[in-house]
Structure formats: C-alpha cells, structure tokens
C-alpha positions, 0 to 999 in steps of 0.5 A: 418183061416188067418195066418197073425200074429206073433203068427204063426211065427214058423209055417209060417217059417216052411212052407216057408222052407219046400215047393217049391213055384211057385213065391217068392216075395222079398219085402213086400211093395205095389209092392210086395204085389200087385204082390203076390195078382195077382199071388195068384189070378191066382192060383200060389203058392206064398211066400213073405218075407220082411226084416223089417215090411211090408210097412215100407219103401216107402209104408208108406212114400208117400204123403198119396194120391192115384194116381194123373193125373195132371202131365200126363195131363200137359205132354200130356200123356192121356194114362197114366193119363187114366190108373191112373184114372181107378186105382183110380176108382178101389181103391174107389170101393174096398177100401172105408174104406181106401180111402177118396175123397177130394176136392183139391183147385188148384190155378193158378198163374204166375208160374203155367203151368196149364191154365183154358181152357186147363185143363178143356179140358184135364179133360173132355177128361180124364173122357171120356177115362177112362169111369168115371162119369162126374164131375163139374170141378169148376173154380174160379176167383181170388176174389172167390179164395181169399174167399175160401183160404184167405192165398194165395198170391194175388200178384201171383194169377190168379184163381183156380179150384177144383180137386177130389183127393183121400186120403189114408192110404198108409201103411194100403192099403199095408197091406190090399192087402197083407192080401188078398193075404194071404187069397187066399193062399199066405205065407208071413213073415217079418223080413226075410232078403235075404242074398244069391241067390241060383242057379242051374247048369245052372245058374238059380235062384231056391231059396234064403237063408234068415236070420231071423232078430229076431233069427239069424237063416238061412234057404232056400226058394225054388221057380221056379221064384224069383221077386225083389220088394225091392224098394230102395234096388233093387240094393242090390239084383242086386249086389247079382245077380252080375248084377250091379247097374241099379237104382238111388234113389230119396228122397221125403221129407214131413214136418208137421206143426200144423194147428194153425200155417198154418191154411189153409181151405182145401187141396191145390196143389200149385206151387213152383217158380221153377214150381214144384207142392206141396201139403198141406193137413190138417189132424187131427189138422196138415198140411203135405206139400210135396214132395220136391224131389231130387236125392239121389244117387245110392249106399246109403242104408237106409232112410236118414234124412232131411237136411237144403236144404230140409227144406228151399226148402219147407219153401220157397215154402209155404211162397211164395205161402201163403203171410200171413204165415211166417213159419220157421224151429221152426214151423216144428213138424214132417217130413218123407222121402221116397225113390223111385227107378228110372231106371239109364239111363246115367252115369252123376253124381247125386247130391242133390239140 
C-alpha cells in the first residue's frame, strides 16, 4: 500500500522517528524528490521531510515548461544543451500524462541574437549529439510570420521559426517523482521543519531535530547522510551548520492576462529590448508571460510579492513586441513569483533592476 497521505501521518512520523536512514533529504521540491527517487532506486533507505506542502516553493512557480536548450545553444554550450535535450526525451517517454509537446513560435528581430542559419545548424547538431529524432525546424519569412501571429510588431520583425517545447505541470511532476520514490520504499512527510542539526563527537552530522508544524511536537530523525535540497532556503540550513552564506537568490516573475486582452495565436518566445528572452503561453483562456528575473539578495526569506518594476518590465516587453497590444497593470489578472538559488561568487552587492 502506498502510504503517501495525511491519513497515515502519525504512522509515517513514527517511522521517521524510530528508524535510522541511509539518507535524509531536507526539502520536498523537484530536487529533493529526484534525489530521493535516485537514492531509493539504488537500494538506500531514504527519508524526505518538507516544512510546507510538497512542491510549494520554486517547484510550483516555474514557467511551466520543461528544459529549454536555446540559452545553451546561443552560448555555444552544446554539451549542456545535449544533456537537457536528453532529459526532455526521458520526461516525454516516462511522463506523457504530464508533458505536452507544443509548437513555439520564435520571432527574429533586431534585438534577437538568434539567426536563421546558425540556429538551424545548432539545432541539427543538437539532434545528432542527443540522438533525437530529426525534426523539421520550419523557418518563416516576415510575411509568413505576420500571418501566423498578426499581433507581432512588424517594424522590428525579420522572420521566425518553430521550436518544439514541452509544457508541464511542475507541481504535479514533483509529486509524481516523490510518489514513485515512496512506492520504492522512501518515507516522506511534509510540515516537518528542521530546527537543529545533530552531530556526533567527531563533528559529523548524524541526524536532525524537526518540529511538526501542525502539532508543535519535536522529534529526532537519524541518518548516515543528510542532503540539503531546500532551494531558496539553502542558506538557512547552512547557518544551522555554521557554514555561512554561499548562495544568492534570483526572483523570477510571471504575469497572467485574459486571452481576450492578449489574444495571441500560439505560444511565443520573444526578445525584450535588452536581449532577454520571454515566453508567452496561452492556456485555458489565459496567457502567462515571463520570466522577469532580478537578483533578490542573499538573506531574504519567504516568497516576495511583485513590485512596480517587475510589472513595468514585463509590460514594456509585451507592448514593444506586440504593436497592437497595449496592456497595462489593470489588465493583469494574476501573477506568481519563484525564487531560485545560485552560487554566490563574489562580494559585490546585488540589487533589483
């Protein structure tokens, strides 16, 4: 029986507190879930704890697309692009119920550093390197692009092409991975917050003290290895370990509009005037647009709201790329913000845009 339900909360918590695990994963997002699945599949005894809902953090606040490869191709990183393309193929094969291939129109304009022939060569190289089925990367003239997406700004437009992207339900993907880990033997429970690391006489971490966020009770989970997979809260755990801050947070903002006010014909990946790539995806009568990414700092905790600069940045990008659209703040019907952690490489101050 798959015990991955609040109905078994007391039983699961008792198991966590009364056994020693090979690996304890702190964090129930996609990284923690993936680590748990990999370790469990290798025969290790694995526990997973999460202080909130599973997938409640960055793993439910993405652009709702699986890996893109265009950034790596533009930077000449064929190896990285190949790795991500292979992962795309694996996800499509293993999770067809949560992965939807979509055609995404990619316009070329004067702000874009994507060119027709270099892009076609790069995509062909990627297919060969990743052993992917060969696709017809259709390229379109300015006039053909106008027919496909009349809202695009014709003054800047040079042409376009179709890419295959993979839309996914990010939160459901995380839960599917974690459920598989539990099916293979992992023990997972949310609303358990790590409040203290436990060391042996040699200074090695041998477990954690957790606080039940529902009852307030505390207890100890023992493990030979403890993995920090807490995403934006990596440094909180680092501070418990007295290792100092090593990560900086990046805020990723998305806006949502009614499709009646932003009636694009298909998913589009367009270029802001500063060269950043932004995706607009129609879905269930809405269009979500993003991301706008800015440095958020190294000590902030929790998910921030969207400020004026975030809204203006994306609105300016949309209105510049789509000449017949004049969206304003009043047209925004919803939004979300994700946080991701990056390695802190220098001591320069980081500020918002």
